[in-house]
N, C-alpha and C positions, 0 to 999 in steps of 0.2 A: 504494500500500500504506500502511496506517495501522498503527502499532505503538504499543501501550500497555504500561505496566508500573506496578505498584503502587509500586515503589520510585522511580519517576520524580518523585514528589512531594516528594522530599527533596533538599537541596543536594548531599549526598554522591554522588548518582547522576551528576550532571553532572561533579563533581570527579573521580570514578573513571573515567568513560567518555570524558570529553573530547568530541571531535568526533563520536564514535559516538552520543552522546545527542541530537544534532540531530534535531528533528522528533518525538521520542518524546512521547507523551501520558501523563499520570499524574494521579491524584487528590491534592489537598491538602486537609487538614481546615481550614486557616486561611490566608487571604491578607490582608495588612495594608491594608485599604481605607481611604480617606480619609473616608468618610461617618461622621457622628457618630451613635452609637447612643443609645438612650434611657438606658442605664446605662453609666457609665464613659467612658473616652476612645475615640477612633477607633482602629482597628487600626494605622493609620499613626503616630498619636501615641504609642501604646503602644510600637511598634517603635523609634521615635526615642528615647524615654525609656530603654527597655531597653538599647539600644546605647550610649547616653550613659553609663549606669551600669556596664555590664559590658564594653563594647568588642566585643560580639558581637551578631549578629542573634538575635532570640528564636525559639525552637522552638515548634511547635504546643503542646507540653506546657506551656511557660511561658505562652503566651497563654491556654490553657485554665485554668490555675491562676489567672491574673490575672482572667479573666472570672468564675470562681467566686467569687473574693474580692470583686469589684465587685458581683456579684449578692447575696452575703450581706450586704454593707454596705448596699446599697439596700433590701433586705428589712427589715433591722433599722431603718433610718431611717424606713421607711414603717409600721413596726409590724405587718408581715405575720405571720400565724400560718401554721403548716404547711399548713393547708387552703387558705389564700390563695395561698401559693407554688405549690401544685400546680395552681392555675388561672391563674397569672400568665403572661401572654404579653408579652414585651418584646424588647429587642435589646441585644447587647453587642458588643464588638470581634470576637467570633466570628460575629456575624450574629444571626438570629432565635433566641429562646429560648422554648421551650414544653415542657411535660411531658405525658406521657400518664398514664392512671390508675395505672400501675405505677411512676410517677416516672422513666420513661426520657425522655431528651431527644429530642424529635421535631421541634423547630423548626429545627435546624441542618441545613444542606446543604453538602456538600463542593463544592469548585471543581475544575475540570479545568485543568491547565496543559500547555503544549507547550514543549519546550526549543528556544529560538531564540537563536542567537549566544552560546551559553554561559551562558544564564540561563533561568529559568522565567518564562513569560509566561502569565497567565490567558487562557483561550480567549475570555472576554468582552471582552478588550482586543485581540484579534487584528484587524488591518486586514482589511476585506472587499474582495474584488476582483470 
């Protein structure tokens, strides 16, 4: 049996359910990856800096706000006009960035995690048997 829950993608899920969270799948909008994006620091570096300054792990909302700031700064540095930004494809600590004709973010993909041993582990990092 496979069990998934939208709430499984937040730390409070495991904190509240304890051992009952084991094996549950859930989506996360952001996972702090080590790969360096085209704009701004890697997710892992951002998470390290954030924790160093605040004493807490960053939320998706904090990562999203930081990515938006890094994008705005990079666009300004490059002298991009709004029409250029609308066609800009790049990457940030959130992953790919691309907009559709209505300016909706279409480049970003969510990650799926599984609760293992009391923590969230991205499915891409699961050992294969």
